[in-house]
C-alpha positions as CSV (number, residue, x, y, z in Angstrom):
1,M,-11.4,24.3,-9.9
2,S,-12.7,26.1,-6.9
3,N,-14.0,30.0,-8.2
4,L,-16.1,27.0,-10.9
5,A,-17.1,25.5,-7.5
6,G,-17.7,28.9,-6.1
7,F,-20.0,30.1,-8.9
8,I,-22.4,26.7,-9.0
9,F,-22.8,27.5,-5.5
10,I,-23.6,31.5,-5.8
11,L,-26.0,30.3,-8.6
12,F,-28.1,27.4,-6.8
13,L,-28.0,29.9,-3.5
14,I,-29.7,32.5,-5.5
15,A,-32.3,30.3,-7.2
16,A,-33.3,29.1,-3.5
17,V,-33.6,32.7,-2.3
18,I,-35.8,33.2,-5.0
19,I,-38.0,30.2,-4.5
20,I,-37.8,31.3,-0.7
21,V,-39.1,34.8,-1.3
22,G,-41.8,33.8,-4.0
23,V,-43.0,31.3,-1.5
24,L,-43.2,33.3,0.9
25,A,-44.8,36.6,-1.5
26,Y,-47.6,33.5,-2.2
27,N,-48.7,32.6,1.4
28,K,-48.9,36.4,2.4
29,R,-51.1,37.2,-0.6
30,L,-53.5,33.7,0.6
31,D,-53.6,35.4,3.7
32,R,-54.8,38.5,2.8
33,I,-57.2,36.6,0.4
34,T,-58.7,35.3,3.2
35,K,-58.8,37.9,5.5
36,G,-61.1,39.3,2.8
37,E,-58.4,42.2,2.4
38,V,-58.3,41.2,-1.1
39,H,-59.7,39.5,-4.3
40,D,-58.0,36.8,-5.8
41,T,-58.8,37.4,-9.1
42,H,-55.7,38.0,-11.8
43,T,-53.2,37.2,-9.0
44,R,-49.8,38.9,-10.1
45,I,-48.1,36.9,-8.0
46,P,-47.1,32.6,-9.3
47,E,-47.7,30.0,-7.3
48,P,-44.3,28.0,-5.8
49,G,-44.7,25.4,-8.2
50,T,-44.4,27.9,-11.2
51,T,-41.8,29.7,-9.5
52,A,-39.9,26.8,-8.8
53,D,-40.3,25.7,-12.7
54,I,-39.1,29.3,-14.0
55,T,-35.7,29.3,-11.6
56,Y,-34.5,25.7,-12.4
57,K,-34.6,26.2,-15.9
58,I,-33.1,30.0,-15.3
59,V,-30.1,27.8,-13.7
60,L,-30.1,25.2,-16.4
61,M,-29.7,27.9,-18.9
62,V,-27.0,29.8,-16.8
63,L,-25.3,26.6,-16.7
64,A,-24.9,25.6,-20.1
65,V,-24.3,29.2,-21.3
66,F,-21.2,28.4,-18.8
67,A,-20.9,25.2,-19.9
68,V,-20.6,26.3,-23.4
69,L,-18.1,29.3,-22.6
70,S,-16.4,27.0,-20.3
71,I,-15.6,24.4,-22.6
72,S,-14.6,26.8,-25.3
73,T,-12.1,28.5,-23.0
74,A,-10.4,25.0,-21.9
75,N,-10.0,24.3,-25.6
76,G,-8.4,27.4,-26.6
77,L,-6.1,27.3,-23.5
78,I,-6.2,23.5,-24.4
79,S,-4.6,24.5,-28.1
80,S,-2.4,27.2,-26.4
81,L,-0.5,24.6,-24.2
82,N,-0.6,22.0,-27.2
83,S,1.8,24.8,-29.7
84,S,3.4,25.6,-27.1
85,I,4.7,22.3,-26.0
86,N,5.1,21.6,-29.9
87,N,7.4,24.4,-29.9
88,L,8.9,23.3,-26.9
89,K,10.0,20.1,-28.7
90,S,10.8,21.9,-31.7
91,E,13.0,23.9,-29.7
92,Q,14.5,20.9,-27.6
93,N,15.4,19.1,-30.7
94,M,17.2,22.1,-32.1
95,L,19.1,22.4,-28.7
96,N,19.7,18.4,-28.9
97,R,21.2,18.9,-32.3
98,E,23.4,21.9,-31.5
99,I,24.8,19.4,-28.3
100,T,25.7,17.1,-30.8
101,Q,27.0,19.3,-33.3
102,L,29.3,21.0,-30.8
103,R,30.1,18.3,-28.9
104,Y,31.2,16.9,-32.2
105,Q,33.2,19.9,-33.3
106,L,35.1,19.4,-29.7
107,E,36.0,16.1,-30.3
108,Q,37.2,16.7,-33.6
109,N,39.3,19.8,-32.2
110,D,40.5,17.1,-29.4
111,R,41.4,14.5,-32.3
112,I,45.5,14.2,-33.8
113,A,44.2,12.6,-37.0
114,S,42.0,14.4,-39.0
115,T,40.6,11.7,-41.1
116,T,40.9,8.1,-41.2
117,Y,39.8,5.8,-44.1
118,W,40.0,2.2,-45.7
119,N,39.3,0.5,-48.7
120,I,38.9,-3.0,-49.5
121,P,41.8,-4.1,-53.4
122,E,41.7,-7.3,-52.6
123,Q,39.0,-10.3,-51.5
124,N,39.0,-14.1,-51.6
125,L,35.7,-15.4,-51.0
126,E,36.6,-19.0,-51.2
127,T,39.4,-18.3,-47.8
128,Q,36.3,-15.6,-46.6
129,T,39.3,-13.2,-46.5
130,V,39.8,-10.1,-47.4
131,K,42.9,-7.3,-48.1
132,V,42.4,-4.1,-46.6
133,Q,44.2,-1.1,-46.6
134,F,43.9,1.0,-43.6
135,T,45.0,5.2,-44.3
136,A,45.3,8.1,-41.3
137,E,46.1,11.5,-42.1
138,L,47.6,13.5,-38.8
139,K,47.0,17.4,-37.6
140,Q,49.8,17.4,-36.0
141,Y,53.2,14.9,-35.7
142,S,56.4,15.1,-35.4
143,D,59.4,12.7,-36.5
144,N,58.8,10.5,-33.3
145,T,55.2,9.7,-34.4
146,S,54.4,6.4,-35.0
147,L,50.6,5.1,-36.0
148,A,49.4,1.6,-35.4
149,L,45.6,-0.1,-35.5
150,S,44.6,-2.0,-32.4
151,H,42.0,-4.9,-32.7
152,G,41.8,-7.4,-29.5
153,N,45.4,-8.3,-28.9
154,T,46.9,-7.4,-31.7
155,E,48.6,-4.4,-33.3
156,I,49.1,-3.8,-37.2
157,P,51.9,-1.2,-37.6
158,L,50.6,1.3,-40.3
159,K,54.1,3.7,-42.1
160,K,54.9,7.2,-42.8
161,T,54.0,7.3,-46.3
162,A,53.5,10.9,-46.9
163,P,54.0,14.0,-44.4
164,G,51.5,13.7,-41.9
165,V,50.0,10.3,-43.4
166,F,50.5,7.2,-42.6
167,S,49.3,3.6,-43.9
168,G,49.6,-0.4,-43.9
169,D,47.8,-3.2,-45.1
170,F,46.2,-6.4,-43.6
171,T,44.1,-9.3,-43.8
172,A,40.8,-9.7,-42.4
173,N,38.6,-12.3,-42.3
174,L,34.9,-11.3,-43.8
175,F,33.0,-12.0,-40.6
176,E,35.2,-11.1,-38.0
177,D,34.0,-8.5,-35.5
178,F,35.8,-5.1,-35.1
179,A,33.9,-3.1,-33.1
180,D,36.8,-2.7,-30.6
181,M,39.1,-1.5,-33.4
182,K,41.2,1.8,-32.7
183,L,44.0,4.1,-34.1
184,C,46.9,4.6,-31.0
185,I,49.2,7.3,-31.8
186,T,52.8,7.3,-29.8
187,E,55.1,10.3,-29.7
188,N,57.6,10.3,-27.2
189,G,56.3,7.4,-25.4
190,V,53.0,8.9,-24.7
191,T,50.6,6.9,-26.4
192,K,46.6,8.6,-27.5
193,I,43.8,6.3,-28.1
194,E,41.5,7.5,-30.7
195,T,38.2,6.0,-32.2
196,T,38.5,5.1,-36.5
197,D,35.6,4.6,-38.5
198,F,36.4,1.5,-39.5
199,P,33.1,-1.4,-40.2
200,Q,32.4,-4.2,-37.4
201,Y,31.3,-6.7,-40.5
202,L,33.6,-6.3,-43.5
203,F,30.8,-8.4,-45.1
204,W,28.2,-5.6,-45.3
205,D,30.5,-4.6,-47.9
206,I,31.4,-7.9,-49.7
207,L,28.0,-9.5,-49.8
208,P,25.1,-8.5,-51.6
209,M,22.7,-7.9,-48.4
210,P,19.2,-7.7,-48.6
211,S,17.2,-4.5,-47.1
212,L,13.3,-4.2,-47.4
213,Q,11.5,-1.3,-48.2
214,C,7.7,-1.4,-47.9
215,T,4.9,-0.1,-48.2
216,F,1.6,-1.9,-46.7
217,D,-1.5,-1.2,-45.2
218,S,-3.7,-3.5,-42.9
219,S,-6.2,-3.7,-40.4
220,V,-7.8,-6.7,-38.6
221,T,-11.4,-7.6,-39.9
222,L,-14.1,-9.2,-37.3
223,D,-12.7,-12.7,-37.2
224,K,-9.6,-11.6,-36.5
225,K,-7.7,-11.4,-39.7
226,L,-5.1,-9.6,-41.3
227,K,-6.4,-7.4,-44.3
228,Y,-3.6,-6.0,-46.2
229,S,-2.4,-4.2,-49.1
230,G,0.4,-2.4,-50.3
231,S,4.2,-3.6,-52.0
232,Y,7.5,-3.7,-51.3
233,M,11.2,-4.1,-52.9
234,L,14.1,-5.7,-52.7
235,M,17.1,-3.5,-52.6
236,T,21.2,-5.1,-52.4
237,S,24.1,-4.1,-53.3
238,A,26.4,-5.8,-55.4
239,Q,23.4,-7.3,-57.9
240,D,26.0,-8.6,-60.1
241,Q,26.8,-11.1,-57.3
242,I,23.7,-12.2,-57.1
243,E,22.4,-15.7,-58.2
244,K,18.5,-16.5,-56.7
245,V,16.4,-14.9,-54.4
246,T,13.7,-16.1,-53.5
247,V,10.9,-14.5,-50.6
248,T,8.5,-17.2,-48.6
249,Y,5.7,-15.2,-47.3
250,M,4.5,-16.3,-43.3
251,T,2.0,-16.5,-40.8
252,D,2.1,-17.7,-37.1
253,G,5.3,-19.6,-38.1
254,K,3.6,-21.4,-40.9
255,D,5.0,-21.1,-44.3
256,L,2.1,-20.1,-46.7
257,K,3.7,-19.4,-50.4
258,T,7.4,-19.3,-52.1
259,L,8.4,-16.9,-54.9
260,D,11.2,-16.5,-57.4
261,I,12.1,-12.5,-57.2
262,T,15.3,-12.7,-58.3
263,K,14.9,-10.6,-61.7
264,E,12.4,-7.8,-59.7
265,A,15.9,-8.1,-57.0
266,K,18.5,-7.4,-59.7
267,A,16.5,-4.6,-61.0
268,L,15.5,-3.0,-58.3
269,E,11.8,-3.7,-59.4
270,Q,8.4,-2.9,-57.1
271,I,6.7,-6.2,-56.1
272,T,3.0,-5.5,-55.4
273,L,1.9,-8.3,-52.7
274,E,-1.1,-10.6,-54.1
275,K,-4.3,-10.5,-52.6
276,G,-6.2,-13.9,-50.8
277,L,-2.8,-14.9,-48.3
278,D,-4.3,-16.7,-45.4
279,L,-3.4,-14.3,-42.7
280,E,-3.6,-14.9,-38.9
281,K,-2.0,-12.6,-36.4
282,D,0.9,-11.2,-38.8
283,L,3.2,-11.4,-42.1
284,T,6.6,-12.1,-42.2
285,F,8.7,-12.8,-45.1
286,R,12.0,-14.9,-45.1
287,I,14.1,-13.7,-47.8
288,E,16.8,-16.4,-48.7
289,L,19.8,-14.7,-51.6
290,T,22.1,-17.2,-53.1
291,T,25.5,-15.4,-54.0
292,K,27.5,-16.1,-57.4
293,D,29.9,-17.5,-54.6
294,G,28.1,-19.9,-53.1
295,Y,26.9,-18.0,-49.7
296,K,23.6,-17.9,-48.8
297,V,22.0,-15.0,-46.5
298,V,18.7,-15.8,-45.2
299,E,16.6,-13.0,-43.2
300,Q,13.4,-13.3,-41.7
301,T,12.1,-10.5,-40.9
302,T,7.7,-9.4,-39.6
303,V,6.4,-6.9,-41.9
304,I,2.8,-6.6,-41.3
305,Y,1.2,-7.5,-37.8
306,E,-1.7,-7.2,-35.7
307,T,-0.7,-4.6,-32.1
308,S,2.4,-6.2,-31.3
309,Y,4.7,-9.1,-32.7
310,D,7.1,-11.4,-31.2
311,S,10.5,-10.3,-32.4
312,D,12.2,-13.6,-31.4
313,D,11.1,-14.9,-35.2
314,E,13.6,-12.7,-36.8
315,Y,16.9,-13.6,-37.8
316,L,19.6,-12.8,-40.3
317,R,22.1,-15.7,-41.0
318,I,24.5,-16.3,-43.7
319,F,25.6,-20.1,-44.5
320,D,28.3,-20.7,-46.5
321,K,28.7,-22.9,-49.9
322,D,28.4,-26.4,-47.6
323,G,25.7,-24.7,-45.3
324,K,27.0,-24.5,-42.4
325,L,25.9,-21.2,-40.6
326,I,28.9,-19.0,-40.3
327,W,27.3,-15.7,-38.9
328,E,24.3,-14.8,-37.0
329,D,22.0,-11.8,-36.1
330,S,18.8,-12.9,-34.2
331,Y,18.2,-9.3,-33.4
332,K,17.1,-9.6,-30.0
């Protein structure tokens, strides 16, 4: 910046010197004409106004050329910096992945349990319970090694079923929170606690939970309405358990239209979003999925919005066959 200011100052200084020299030369020639030393014919010395005008134009041309060169140079530097930044981000992401992988490997090397897995051989949706079989395989063990699953204040002992393999069965509630499930490995009176891959909620693997895949384009019109187009697909597991699925189009908290999409949900078909919906600031879907056992899963989620939206209107709720709310996630 200081180099640019210095260049402009020198340029204007040179222009001022040229104008001053031109004025002095012109005045000197007028004096000689007045004294009769020379005749005022075909003078080769331009008038001061002409000198200043020509100098001004030359200065502007030089500044314009300098500006073009400076802008080109700046663009080149910016492009180079952007490329360097992108390379640094790529290297940082790669380094983060390597660090994460290294941390995972270190944690795995430090673990006693090499593998843990579980399955659900029995389920009773009437009582909202399932039977869970859990198995852990150890990398190192002895005759004094014992294992147990710890959940809250409950311990579930695992029995040795093969060398280094411990298994156990227990009954669990579909909607109980198992986020704190831990594996306790005890040997010679010393207990080490390790994490497991046990899910937080078991109903995600039992009930046909809805999941949207959307492809939408939208824009805001001059009268503050949302213009839209696109399609969506309702993804669920266990389609054979679905009894009925409806979707309600909503905007600004108001219902616009309800459609029965049971056939499309079971067949995993794309659904084209119909035209003509009078949208305000958003388009929200309320999906209601009823299972053959009477459970109702209701998910409300915003799929099209302006620059921002209030997620307080989004939720996932599960009701039993009597309409009682048994689980809720408000997405807050």
